[in-house]
N, C-alpha and C positions, 0 to 999 in steps of 0.2 A: 542499552535503556534503563532511562531512571530508575530508581524505586518505586514510584509513585506512578509509573507508568505501565498498562497491559494492552495486551492484543485486542480488539476492537472486531469483534464479526455482526455485521448487522442483520439483522432480519424484516424480512417482509411483511409478513402479519401474524405475528406471534411476540409475547410476553411472557419473559421465566419470571416468578417470586421466588424472593428467599426460602430456602428450606425445604423446597420442592423439584421432584426429578419431570425431567421432562427429552423424547426427543425432538432432536433437532436436522436436519437435512441441510448439507452444506455443496452447492453446484457452481457456483460463481468461482474462478481461478485465484481470486486475490483470498478468499472466505477459506477456500481448500487449503493455501499456504500458511495461512496464519494457524489454522486449525492443526495443520501439521509440526509447525515450531510450536506452537504453545503444548503440546505432546510431549514433542524431543527434547523439550527445556521441562516438564512438568510443572507447566506454570497455570495460572489462573487465564480465565478467558473473561472479556466484559460485553456481554450480549445487549444490543441496543436498537428498537425498533425503527424503522424506515418512517418518516413524516407519510411518503407516497410509496406504496408498496411496485408501482409500475416501473419506479427508476433502474435500471438495468445496472449499474455503477456509480453507487451512490458516493457523494464527496459528505467531508464534514457540514456543509450548511443543506443536508437533506437529512439528518440524523437528528434524536430528540436527544435531549441532554441526562436525561435520567435512564439507567437499566439497573440490571446484575451484573456482577460478578459471579460466575461459576464456574465447579471444578468439572473438567473432563474425565466422569467415569468409566466410558469405551468407546473408542473409536476403531466404527465398521467400516467396511469397503465392499458394497455389495457386486452382485456378479454381473450388473449390465454395469458395474465402473461410477454407480452413485457412492457418496461418502455421506455417513449414518456420524450423527455423534449422540451420546448419553449424558444431559447434562445434567446436576446438581446444583440449584440455587444456596449462594451462601448468603450475600449483603446487596443493599442496594446502592447506588455510586451515584458521583454526578460526574462531568466532563469538566476540567480546568480548561485543556485545551487540548489540541488534537498536533503528534508528530509528525515531521518529515524524512523522509529519506529513509523509508519503509515500504516494503514489498505488499504491505498490507496495511489496513487501519490501525495506529498505534497510536494511544491519550495518555495522558496526565490526568488525574482522575482521584476525586476526595472519596473515602466510604463514608456511606450515611449511617452511622449505627440506630437501632431500632430503640426507641425510648420507651422509658419503665413508665409506663403512666398507669397510675391505679388511680379511681375513685368512685363514688357511688354511681356517676354520672356512666359511667364507662362500663362499669359492672351492668347497669339495668341495662345499655343499647347491646352488651355482647351478649344478653340473656334474650333479645329481644331478636337480634342475627342469629343466635342458633338455632329459632323455634321459625323462621323464614326458612332457613338453609333445608332444616328436619322437613317444612313442608313441601318445597321447591320438590324435593327427592322423592318426597311420596307422591306427587303429582307427574313424575315422569313415566315414561311406561316403563322401561328399563335401567332403575340405577342400581347402580351396583350397591350389595349391602356390605363391603368394607369402605366404600365411603361414606357411609351412613354410620357405620361404628367411628370411624376417624374422626366427623366431626362433633359427637358424643364426647370422645376424648379430649378433644382440645379444652385447653384452661387459658390459655392467653388469647386476648382480646384481638392484639394484631396480628396473630397467628392463625385468627378464623376468620377475619379479616380477607388476609389472604387465600385462604384455603376454599374461601365459598370465591371469590373473583378467579381463582387458577382455575376449576371444577367446573362452573355452572356457563351457560352457552352466552358470555358474555361478549361484547364486540372489540376488537383490540383496541380501537381506541379507548374506550369502557376502561380496558383492562392498564393500558397505559397510564390514564388518568388517576386510576389507584395508585400502580406501582410509585407515580411522582406525590401525593399525596403522603407526607413524614408523619403527619399528628392524626394518632390513634381512634380519636372521638371522631375527628373529621373522615377518616378513612371508612371506619365503621358505617358512619350515616351515608357515606356515598355508596356503598355496599348495599345496606337497608333499601335506599328508594332506589336501584335498580335492579334489584332483586324483586321488588314488589309487582315494579311493571311486568316482569316475569313470570311472578306466579299469576297475576292476575290473565297472561295471555295462557296458561297451562291450565288455569280453569276452564276459561273459553272455550279451550281446543278440548279440553276433557266434553264439556256440555254438549259442541258442536257434535262431537261421536257420539255420544247418547243419545240427541236430536234424531241421527242419519239412519242409527240401527232401528229408534223406533217409530223412523217413516217405513223402512223396508218392512217392519213387522206388523205395518199398521196396512200396507201395499198387500202381503200376502193375506190377511184378515181379512182386504176389502177385494181382493179375488174369489175368495173361499164364500163371502157371503156372496157374491156375482152371480155364484154357479147354484148356492141353494137358492136366490129369488129366482133365478131362471127357472130353475126345477119346480118352485113354487107357482109360478106365474103359467108355465106350462099345462100345470094341474088346472087352473082356474079358468085356462083359455084365453092370458093377456099375453103382451108383448111389452117391451119396451118403448117409450115414446121416439126414442133418438133413432132409435135400430129400426123400426117401424117407417120411418120417414126416410131412412137411408135404401131400403128395400124396397120401398116404394118409387124413390127416384130411379132407383137403379132398372126398376121394371118397367120403368116407363122409356128408358134409355134403350132396353134391349127391342121395346114396339121401333124407335123410330131409328134402329140400327137398320131396320131392312134385312133380317137376315132369311136366308133360308130355311124351309121348315126345320130340315134336320139341326140345323145349327142353333137354332131358335129353342127347339126343344133341347139341347145339351145344357145353353145357357140359361135356361130356367132350373132345371136340375140342380145346375151348380149354386143359383141362386135361391133355391129349396134349402141345399145344403148350409152356405151361409146364415140362413136366415136361422137354424137351426144349430148353428155354431155361437159357443160365447167369444166375447171380442178378447176375451184375453189369451184365446187358444193360440196356440203358435200357427197352426193352419188359416185362422184368419187373413190374417194379411196375405199370404199367398193366393187363396182365394178370390179374394178383392180385386190383385192385383190382376187375375185371368180375368174377371168379368169385366176390368175396363181395358184391357186391351182387347180382347173379342169388340167391346160396343166401339172402341176407336177404328175399328178396321173399316175400312167402305168394301162392306158388300154389294151396295147396290151398284150402279154403272152409272159414273155421270154423262153429261148430255154431250154428244158427240158432233160436233160439225163438221160438214162435208167438207172435203181436200179440194182444194183450189190449185190446179196443177198447175198454171198461168203464175201462181203468188209461191208453191213450192218451188217452180226454177228460180223464180227472183231471188228468193230466200236462199238458195243455194249458191248461186252467181255472188250474191253478194258477202256470204259467208267466207265463200273460196275461191282462188283463185285457180283456174286450170282444172286436171282432172276430169277432163271431160267426159272420157269412158264411166268411170263413176257415178256423175253425176246424171249422165244418162240412162245407166241400170238402176238406181236411186228414185230419178219418175217413172219408171217403169214397174217398179217395187210400189211407190204410191198411186199409181194409175190403179195398181190389180187390186190395192187397200180402198179405195173410191168404189170400183164398181163391185166387188165383192165383198164386202166390210165384215161379211162374217164368215168367210172363207180361212180356209189355212195357208195364208202368206208364207214364204220361208223365212229361214230364220238369217239375217244378214250377218256374216263374219268379217269385219273389216282386217284383215292382216296386210303390215308391211313396218317399217322400220320405227322405231322412235321420231316424234316429232313433224310426223307427215300429213295430221289430222285427223285422225280415226275417232276421237272422241268429240270432237268438235262439229263433225258429221255427222255425228248422232244426236247432238244437239241441235243441230240443223233441221235435219227430219223431225224433232218431237216440235220447232219452231212449224215448220212445214203444216204436221198435222193437227198444230193447237192443241195440246196435251201436255202434261207434266213429263216432265224429265227428272230422272233420280239413277243415280249411276252406284254398280256395287263392284268393290274393289276385290278380285278373287287372288290376287297374288300372292302366292303364300299360305292361303287356305291347305291346311292337311288334316280340318276333323269334318267329316260326314254332317256332323253336328250343326255345322254353321251354315249349313245349306238346309237343314232339313228342320233343324230344334232341337233344343234337348228336352225330355221327359220332364213334365212339372214334379217327377218324383226328388229330381235332385234338387240342391241348394242354390240359390241365384239363378233360376231355370232361366231361359230367353227364348224368344221362334226363332226361328233361322234369318240368314241375312234378307234372300229373297220376301220373306211375310214383313219384314221390319223396313225393306224399303217401299212396299205396299203402302204400310201404315205413316210412314213418312211423306210418301206421296200425296196423300190424301185421297185417292184416284184408283180401280181397279183396269183403268185400261190405259195407265198410265205408257210409258217407252221407258224402257229399263235397259241400261247397258251393262253387261256383264263383264267390265274391264280387265286384260291380261286372264284372260282364260286359256291360257298355252302357260300359265305358271300355276296350274293348280297341283298341290302335291297329297300321294297316297300315306297314310302313316297307320298306326297302329289302331286309331279310332276310326277307320274306314275308309273311305274312297270319296269323297268329294264329286269327282267326275261323274263317279255312278249316279248319285243323286241328282246330280244333275241332267241327266237322261230323260227324267220324269218331267222335269220342268220345262226343257225344251223340248219336248216330244207333242206337238199338238191334239194329236189321240190320245194323250193321259193325263196333261196339263189341266182339264176342267176340273178335273178330280185331285189335286195337288193336296195329298198331307203329311202337314207339317205336324214333328211330333210334339209341341207344346200346346200348339190348340186342340188336337187330338181330333179335330173334323176337317171335312177337305173341303177347300179355298179354291176358289175356279178362276186358273191364271191363264185362260183362253183367248180375252181380251188385249193382257199384255202386249207389245211389241217388244220383242227381245231384239236387243243388238249385242253382239261382243264384238269384242276383239282381241289381236294377239299379234304378239313378234313373228313366231315361228310358227308354223303348219304342224313339224315335226312332234311336240310335245303333246300334240291335244289329241286324246284318246278316239281310236278308230271310230268307234259306235257315235262319240258324241260331236267328230267330223262330220259324220255322214249323217247326221242333223240338219247340218247348215250349208247355207251356200256362201261359198267364200270370195270375197271382195278384193285383189290383190292390188295394194297402193305400193309403187315403186320411190323411190325417192325425187326429188325435186334436179332439174336442170339450173346453171346459174341465172338465166334469164328468168324463171320462173319463181327463183328466191328472189332474183330482184324485186319482182311485180309484188311479192308477199309481202318482203318489208315495205315497200314503197304505200303499198294500202293497208296494211294490218298494223304490222309491226313497228312501224317508227309512232303511229298515234298511240298505239297501246300505251308503251313504254314513255311517250311523253303524258298523258293522262298518269301512270302509274307514278311517277314521279314528281309530279304538281306543276308541270310546265304547258304555258298556255301557247295555242298552235299560234305560229308565227313569230315566237320567241326563238326556235332553234331551228336552224336550217342546215342539210346533210346534203350536202351533193350528190348526184347519181353514181359519177365516180369514185368516191369514199364508199358509198353502198356496195358496190360493185368489188375492190379494194377489201372491203371488211370478207366478203361473200367468196374468194377466191384465195386469198390470203392469210385469214385471218379463224375459215370454218374449212372444215372438212367433215362433212356429213351428208345424212341423205335426207333429214329434215329440218326443220331450222327452231331447233329450240337454242342451239347456242348461237347462232348467228344473232336471238332475241337478246341476247346473254349480250354479247359483245355490240348490240346497240346503243340495251340499255347503259352499258357504261359508258359509251361517247352522249349520250342525252345526262349521266349523270355528273360530266365533265364539263359538257358547257352550262349545265344547272347553276354549280359552283359557283361561274361568272354571271349567274343572274341573280344570286342571290346578295352580291358584291358590289351590287349595283352598275353593271354594264346596261348600256343605254343600248337600242337600235338588236336585232335580230343576230345571234352569235352563228358563225357561217363554220360548218364542221368542211373539210378538205380533206385531199387524200397528203397533204403532208403533214397536216393537224395526227392522224392516225396512230404515226410511230411514238410518238409522246402519251396519247391515252391509252391505247393499246398495247404499246411497249413495240418491240421488234416484231415482222411477219412469221407467223408460226408454221406455215408451211411455204416449203419454197419448188419447183418445178425443178426433178429430179431426174427428170426422164435422159436429157442429154448426157449426163453424167455415167447413170449410171449403163445405159447402151450404148456406149462409144466403144466399147471395145468389146473382142469376138466373147463368144464363151455367156452371154446375158441378153434376157429376153426379157418381154412384160406380158406378162401374163395379168386376167381378167378374172376377179373372184368374186362370192357370194358369200355376206356376213349376215347374220341376224338383224344389223343396224341398217343394211344396204351393201352397194357392191362398194368394189376396192380394186386399186392396180397391185397381183403381185411380181416383185421381180424374182424371176433365176437365175442363177449365177451357175455355171459351171467352171470346173478346170482341170488341169491332170496335171500331175506328177510321175517320176518314173516310180513302178512298182509291181505287181504280177498280175493286172487286170481286174482288180477289186473294183466296186462299186459303192464310193463312201456318199451317202444321205443325211444331213444334218438341216435344223432348221424345224425340228418337233413334228415332223411329220407324219400322217397316222399312215397306215397301213394301207388305204385303198391308195394315197399319194406317192407312196412309195411302190405299191406295183406298177403305176402309172412311167416312174421312173425307169424303173427297169423293164418295163414293155420300149420305152423311147430307146434306150440302149440297145436293147435287141434291134431293133428294127433298123438304126446306124449301122450296127456290126455287117445285119444284113446287106445292106444296098451302099458297103461303105465304099466298093469299088466304080459303082453309080457316081457318088458325088466327089470322086481324086482322093479318097481316103484312106493310105496303107492299112488295109487288112490286119497286118501284121502287127504294126503302132500300139494296140490294144494290147496285147499279150503282156507288153512291157511299162505298161502304164496303166494308171491308177486316176479313175473319172470320181470326181467330187460335186456332187451337185448340192446346192446349197438355196436355200428360201430366207434370204433376211428377215426380220423381228423375228428373231427365233425364240423370243419368250411366248408367244403368240403359237398354239398348237392350230394345225392346218392339214386338211385331209377331204378327199374327195378327187375323180377323174378329172375334173375341166383342166387341170394345168398339165394332160400329155402335151399339145400341140406344143405350149412354150417349151418345156422340159425339151422335145423333139427338136426344135428348133435351135435351143440352145446348147447342144448339144453338138447338132453341125455345124453350128458358130464356129463351137471350139475349134473342130475337127479341121476345117476349112479356112480358118483363121478369116471369115467373113462376117463383120459385125450384122446387127438384126436393124432395121429403119427403127431409127428415134422415133417414130411419128407413129409408130404400128405398136397394136396389142392385139393379144390372140385369147381365145378359149378354147373348148373342144378334146373331149376323150380321143384316145386312139387303139386302135386295134394291130396287131399282130402283123394285118397284111395291110396297114397303110392307110386303112379308113381312117378317116373322121367321122365321129360319133356324136351324137344331138348331146347338150346340156341344158342346166336349166336356169335361172334365173338371168336370163338376156338381157332382160329390161333395167334392171338394176346392172349389172356388168356394164352394158352402155353408157347409162348415166356418168355412171364413176369413172368412164373413160372422157367420158365427153369431159367432163368438170376438172381431169387432169391434166387436160392441153395434147387429148391424145387425137388424131388426127385419122390415121387408118385402123379400122378394128376388120380382126378377118373371125369369123363365126361359121360354126357347122352348116353347112348347106341345108341340112333337114332341119335345120332352125330359122328356116325362112318363115314358118306361120308365126315368130314371134315380132316380126319385122314391125306389124301394125300397133303392138303393145310398146314401142320405144317411141316416145314423146318427139312431136314434130321439129323441134328447134334442133334434136340431137339427130334426127334421120337428117335434114337439111344439111347441116355441118359436117359430118363426118362421111368418110368413104368407106362403104363395105364391101369386103371379101369373102365369097363365101367360097367354102371349101369341100371337094367329097374324099381329094385325098393328100398324104401328109407333102408328097412330092410338089401341088399346087401353094401349100406353103410356103416352101423352100425357094419358088420361082417369086414369090410375092414378099416376101419378108428380107431376104438376104440381101445384104449391098454387093456391091460390086466388088470382087476381091482387089488388096492391095496390091498397086503396082499394074494395074488394068485398065485401060484408058478403054476397051470397046464397052458402047454402052449396053449390048445385049449382054453382057457376062453376066449382069444379074439374074438372068433367066433361064430357066432348065431349056437346055435345047431340045430340037423337036427330038431328035436320035435318043435324047436320054430318057424324054417323058415315054416312045415307042418300049426303050429296052424295060423299064419301070414296068410299064404295062404286061412285057411278054415275059417279064421275072415273074410278075406278081399271077400270071396264068399259069404258068409252069410250077410254082410254088404249091 
């Protein structure tokens, strides 16, 4: 390295002056390498500020040309790996040229000696700058005494200029300009000019602080004077004009609110309290807010128009496809409302999986009754105060959701939908379900008490409608106050008509597409329903239709003329490969597999029961996250098969040396319930007789150890799921014949139903002929076998 060359470390936004010490943090790899090399060689370094602080790896063109040569006093590596230098400025320098071939910046420099300047003009400027610096330090809120002493002890004009520039709050560009100014008189002039501006800013800041403090003092004084004035006015019987107008306005609004006598007395009592209260009091705003909420509530009844049953039927048919029994029940409900307007009509509770139209049914009822509709979501509510409101003693108190919904609707006879009532949760703040008992009880809700209002509010004219996905989580007393109306899933045909009549037009409007610009073929809609969605409702179907329309909307936006046609051939490119394939034949083509039917909170579903046997000691192995009831069903099915092994042609001794493994796929999903008893029994018989279960048949039903098939729930949902999955025959308990009318007509027409009294009927109806058998009658239980089964049942 040449004698006049030094290592250069770039600084982002800092300037070091000669004679001053400052800490510097280096983080860039080249800067760290430069500092470490300088420490090893005990060399001085050159500190140069970048022209642009945002440049991560500066080159010579990014650097200023004047900097400070410094000695590294200390080199510290922190616990976090950061590198810190304590540098002592020595002398100004100017870049001659940068050198190449080094892993860091190296440059040949010219050292700039400090000029020895003494003249009366410089002395005068020196004294003026010292006075300015002293004044600036006095204006600073926490100026260190050591700095003031250092300023007073400086005798060199050049040193004073550098000291003031280094420690006052100058911008980096201003400091760099002062560093580059070699002439002492010019340097002092620049520092004095910048410092004068800072002194003016500090004076204004100090003045603003004094004014703010004075304003606060004046405010406190004003509050005190107002309280004294109010006391004097009370003695003289006078009042403030502005407040008097406000009180008079509130009094007039109370009269217009048409409150009941008890409520009006409470409001006027609060108004008198507000009148006596000073406006500066903390409770003044709370009392005023309370009166505003009382006045805004609809205490009187809005005009009710008679219910037109024919118009209501038209509205229901216009808004909803299918659901004939549901519509009929709603029409009956509206008819009772029309004949007995002041009677205690039942509270309807729509129960069903998501997306089947529960909320829209409530909106249709509101339209049919010509009343305002308001929705209250109860999902996740776990605080009783969210129903009854908070007492006004709490900060930020509010009325409960019921009263807030009434205020939002602006009518005491609105239609209020309590959505997701099955998702209420009790917590440490009470049970909101218990609070709803008063809301939904016609004998009590005419005097509903909200904690915030503190007065009774009549809810008897509110038409309450509730929704839920499942009934099990609704508390019994609350469920007892409602009439349950169950909505099952839609069939493929119903989904097609809903999509054609409602979903497509709704998505066209949502995506800004005019009618006629996009045409979706009927086959494409059915393909979306069958192969891209599998749900009880139509929410996912609407999403997939929306994707399809957005795909076509891009073509329209690109200028394609004429309507865009969407057919089955386009679906793979738009929606990707089909999400759902028929797996019945693949699953049930081997012995030991049966297709069951299950009920879930989001509708019915098909369930595959798989059984296999392995050498062992006669154990029963159950997998697939089965609940206790389902495990017991599997054990009961195995016991029946063992008990009747001879009748089915099964070697009874084979069970002692064989482990039976029953698995229900989708192992990540918990499963429970007795409905899979028949399917488990048939899977075991199929396994042991090596006769596969018919692939077009699904079944449900609980079994007893006597071989009886017992009734189960969710028949409608299960049958709809079987129909949607391509099942042709459904085996149901004979005692569930009463549920046959609830099954959609389309499913009843297209499915074959087998009603089971005993499990032997399931064997004859579901098992295919044994391998190698050519007799078509071998797939049925022979008459003598059926007689033997009955005889064994009787003797047992």
